[in-house]
C-alpha positions as CSV (number, residue, x, y, z in Angstrom):
1,X,-67.4,69.7,-1.3
2,X,-68.7,66.2,-2.0
3,X,-71.9,65.6,-4.0
4,X,-74.0,64.1,-1.2
5,X,-73.9,67.3,1.0
6,X,-74.9,69.4,-2.0
7,X,-77.9,67.1,-2.8
8,X,-78.8,67.2,0.9
9,X,-78.7,71.0,0.8
10,X,-81.0,71.1,-2.3
11,X,-83.5,68.9,-0.6
12,X,-83.5,71.0,2.6
13,X,-83.2,74.4,1.1
14,X,-86.6,74.8,-0.6
15,X,-88.8,73.9,-3.5
16,X,-87.1,72.0,-6.3
17,X,-88.0,73.2,-9.8
18,X,-90.5,71.0,-11.4
19,X,-89.1,71.6,-14.9
20,X,-85.5,72.3,-15.7
21,X,-84.4,73.2,-19.3
22,X,-80.8,73.1,-20.3
23,X,-78.9,74.7,-23.3
24,X,-75.9,72.4,-23.5
25,X,-73.2,74.7,-24.9
26,X,-69.5,74.5,-25.2
27,X,-68.6,71.1,-26.6
28,X,-66.7,72.6,-29.6
29,X,-64.8,75.1,-27.4
30,X,-63.9,72.3,-24.9
31,X,-62.5,70.2,-27.7
32,X,-60.6,73.1,-29.3
33,X,-58.9,73.9,-25.9
34,X,-57.6,70.3,-26.0
35,X,-56.5,70.4,-29.6
36,X,-59.2,67.9,-30.6
37,X,-61.9,67.9,-33.3
38,X,-65.4,69.1,-32.4
39,X,-66.7,65.5,-32.4
40,X,-64.4,64.8,-29.5
41,X,-66.3,67.5,-27.5
42,X,-69.7,66.2,-28.5
43,X,-68.7,62.7,-27.3
44,X,-67.5,64.1,-24.0
45,X,-70.8,66.0,-23.7
46,X,-72.6,62.6,-23.6
47,X,-71.2,62.1,-20.1
48,X,-72.6,65.4,-19.0
49,X,-76.0,64.3,-20.2
50,X,-75.9,61.2,-18.1
51,X,-74.7,63.2,-15.0
52,X,-77.5,65.8,-15.4
53,X,-80.2,63.2,-15.9
54,X,-79.0,61.3,-12.8
55,X,-78.8,64.5,-10.7
56,X,-82.2,65.6,-11.8
57,X,-83.7,62.3,-10.8
58,X,-82.0,62.4,-7.4
59,X,-83.1,66.0,-6.7
60,X,-86.8,65.2,-7.6
61,X,-87.1,67.2,-10.8
62,X,-90.2,66.1,-12.7
63,X,-89.2,67.3,-16.3
64,X,-85.8,67.8,-17.8
65,X,-85.6,69.3,-21.3
66,X,-82.2,69.2,-23.1
67,X,-81.5,71.2,-26.2
68,X,-79.7,68.6,-28.1
69,X,-79.8,69.8,-31.7
70,X,-81.3,73.0,-32.9
71,X,-83.0,73.7,-36.3
72,X,-80.1,76.1,-37.0
73,X,-77.6,73.3,-36.4
74,X,-78.6,71.8,-39.8
75,X,-76.4,74.6,-41.3
76,X,-73.3,73.1,-39.8
77,X,-70.8,71.1,-42.0
78,X,-72.4,67.8,-43.1
79,X,-69.6,65.8,-41.4
80,X,-70.5,67.4,-38.1
81,X,-74.2,66.9,-38.5
82,X,-73.6,63.2,-39.4
83,X,-71.4,62.8,-36.3
84,X,-74.1,64.3,-34.1
85,X,-76.8,62.0,-35.5
86,X,-74.5,59.1,-34.9
87,X,-74.0,60.2,-31.3
88,X,-77.8,60.4,-30.9
89,X,-78.1,56.8,-32.1
90,X,-75.2,55.8,-29.8
91,X,-76.9,57.5,-26.8
92,X,-80.1,55.5,-27.5
93,X,-78.2,52.2,-27.6
94,X,-76.3,53.0,-24.4
95,X,-78.9,54.6,-22.3
96,X,-82.3,53.0,-23.2
97,X,-82.2,50.2,-20.7
98,X,-80.8,52.3,-17.9
99,X,-83.4,55.1,-18.4
100,X,-86.2,52.6,-18.3
101,X,-84.9,51.1,-15.1
102,X,-84.6,54.5,-13.6
103,X,-88.2,55.3,-14.5
104,X,-87.4,58.0,-17.0
105,X,-89.9,58.6,-19.9
106,X,-88.2,60.0,-23.0
107,X,-89.9,62.2,-25.4
108,X,-88.6,64.1,-28.4
109,X,-89.6,67.6,-29.4
110,X,-88.8,69.2,-32.7
111,X,-89.2,68.6,-36.4
112,X,-88.6,64.8,-36.4
113,X,-89.4,64.5,-40.1
114,X,-86.1,66.2,-40.9
115,X,-84.1,63.4,-39.4
116,X,-82.9,60.5,-41.4
117,X,-84.8,57.2,-41.1
118,X,-82.1,55.5,-39.0
119,X,-81.9,58.3,-36.4
120,X,-85.7,58.7,-36.4
121,X,-86.1,55.0,-35.8
122,X,-83.5,55.0,-33.0
123,X,-85.3,57.8,-31.2
124,X,-88.7,56.2,-31.7
125,X,-87.3,53.0,-30.1
126,X,-86.3,54.8,-26.9
127,X,-89.6,56.7,-26.8
128,X,-91.5,53.4,-27.0
129,X,-89.2,51.5,-24.6
130,X,-89.5,54.2,-21.8
131,X,-93.1,55.2,-22.3
132,X,-94.9,55.6,-19.0
133,X,-91.8,56.0,-16.9
134,X,-93.1,57.3,-13.6
135,X,-90.0,59.0,-12.2
136,X,-89.1,61.8,-14.6
137,X,-89.8,63.0,-18.2
138,X,-86.8,63.6,-20.3
139,X,-87.5,65.8,-23.3
140,X,-84.8,65.7,-26.0
141,X,-85.1,68.9,-28.2
142,X,-83.9,67.7,-31.6
143,X,-84.2,69.6,-34.9
144,X,-85.9,72.1,-32.6
145,X,-86.6,75.8,-33.1
146,X,-88.9,77.9,-30.9
147,X,-90.0,80.2,-33.6
148,X,-90.9,77.2,-35.8
149,X,-92.8,75.8,-32.8
150,X,-94.8,79.0,-32.4
151,X,-95.6,79.2,-36.2
152,X,-96.7,75.5,-36.1
153,X,-99.0,76.2,-33.2
154,X,-100.5,79.3,-34.9
155,X,-101.0,77.3,-38.1
156,X,-102.9,74.5,-36.3
157,X,-105.2,77.0,-34.7
158,X,-105.7,78.8,-38.0
159,X,-106.7,75.5,-39.6
160,X,-109.3,74.9,-37.0
161,X,-110.7,78.4,-37.5
162,X,-110.8,77.9,-41.3
163,X,-112.6,74.6,-40.7
164,X,-115.2,76.3,-38.6
165,X,-114.5,74.3,-35.5
166,X,-112.9,77.2,-33.6
167,X,-113.8,80.9,-33.2
168,X,-110.9,83.4,-33.2
169,X,-112.2,84.8,-29.9
170,X,-111.9,81.4,-28.3
171,X,-108.1,81.5,-28.7
172,X,-106.3,82.2,-25.4
173,X,-103.0,81.4,-23.8
174,X,-104.2,78.0,-22.6
175,X,-105.4,76.9,-25.9
176,X,-102.3,78.2,-27.7
177,X,-100.0,76.3,-25.2
178,X,-101.9,73.1,-26.0
179,X,-100.6,73.3,-29.6
180,X,-96.9,73.5,-28.6
181,X,-94.6,70.6,-28.3
182,X,-95.0,70.4,-24.5
183,X,-98.7,70.6,-23.8
184,X,-98.5,68.3,-20.8
185,X,-95.5,69.8,-19.2
186,X,-95.3,72.7,-16.7
187,X,-93.3,75.6,-18.1
188,X,-89.6,75.5,-17.1
189,X,-88.9,76.9,-13.7
190,X,-85.2,77.1,-14.4
191,X,-83.1,77.4,-17.6
192,X,-79.5,76.5,-17.3
193,X,-77.1,77.6,-20.0
194,X,-73.5,76.5,-20.0
195,X,-70.3,78.1,-21.5
196,X,-71.2,81.6,-20.4
197,X,-73.1,82.8,-23.5
198,X,-75.9,85.2,-22.6
199,X,-78.6,84.3,-25.1
200,X,-81.6,82.0,-25.4
201,X,-80.8,80.7,-28.9
202,X,-84.4,80.2,-30.2
203,X,-85.2,77.8,-27.3
204,X,-88.6,77.5,-25.8
205,X,-89.5,81.1,-26.4
206,X,-93.2,80.6,-25.4
207,X,-92.5,78.5,-22.4
208,X,-89.7,80.6,-20.9
209,X,-91.8,83.7,-20.2
210,X,-91.2,83.6,-16.4
211,X,-88.4,81.1,-16.2
212,X,-85.4,81.8,-13.9
213,X,-82.1,82.0,-15.9
214,X,-78.9,80.5,-14.7
215,X,-75.7,81.0,-16.8
216,X,-72.5,79.3,-15.9
217,X,-69.1,79.7,-17.6
218,X,-68.5,75.9,-17.2
219,X,-68.4,74.2,-20.6
220,X,-70.9,71.5,-21.1
221,X,-68.5,68.5,-21.0
222,X,-67.4,69.7,-17.5
223,X,-70.9,70.2,-16.2
224,X,-71.6,67.4,-13.7
225,X,-73.8,66.6,-10.8
226,X,-72.1,69.2,-8.6
227,X,-72.8,72.0,-11.1
228,X,-76.4,70.8,-11.5
229,X,-77.0,71.0,-7.8
230,X,-75.4,74.4,-7.6
231,X,-77.8,75.6,-10.2
232,X,-80.7,74.3,-8.2
233,X,-79.4,76.0,-5.0
234,X,-79.1,79.3,-6.9
235,X,-82.7,78.8,-8.1
236,X,-83.9,78.2,-4.5
237,X,-82.3,81.6,-3.5
238,X,-84.5,83.4,-6.0
239,X,-87.7,85.2,-5.2
240,X,-90.2,84.4,-7.9
241,X,-92.9,87.1,-8.3
242,X,-94.3,86.5,-11.8
243,X,-94.9,90.3,-12.2
244,X,-96.5,90.7,-8.8
245,X,-95.4,92.4,-5.6
246,X,-95.2,90.0,-2.7
247,X,-96.7,91.0,0.6
248,X,-94.1,92.0,3.2
């Protein structure tokens, strides 16, 4: 099936998710199957990033969050970490102008202070260059861990209580959510995980409370527009109840 009919089906079939989050998994396995080093897979994964961003824009997704580098990824061999940082910098150089032209606003979520100055500077440049893009927000989760995010939010609220500017009884879900990395974004409607692994991997634990999960065996470098649209079509077949019983 060509891509245009799939996109046509998405637009006709129902509501498009406002926020799609993606755990991009399988680069290393994809490279190993081809007898190549892991960096080869990470480079191939950059093409899938472009395809998913373009597919999300075309479908009308408002927010796309990509899990690019987890807090746990710092435990990988230094050579692989260095290669991944280099690829982030390459992504900025290659995509900054195109993302701005497409109306995409880039934000980064995670512990940016753990990044080296060159990588941090490159990411800041794409944030500044695309600020205010009206078409779609692209969140790059880098040096990100959901438990760390929740601890940080709790610490911020505790500091306000200690300072006497907030009463413990005033803390509710809305106030807590405002302390997370994504206070301006709707919670993800759909989480896509590639490579067939059935886990969340410390990703957006607060925000995913009622998110629809879609797992595909496709490895990330092979995940293109067609696969993205298929995930949206599957989402549109779901009945979202948020714990309630819908009237018959």
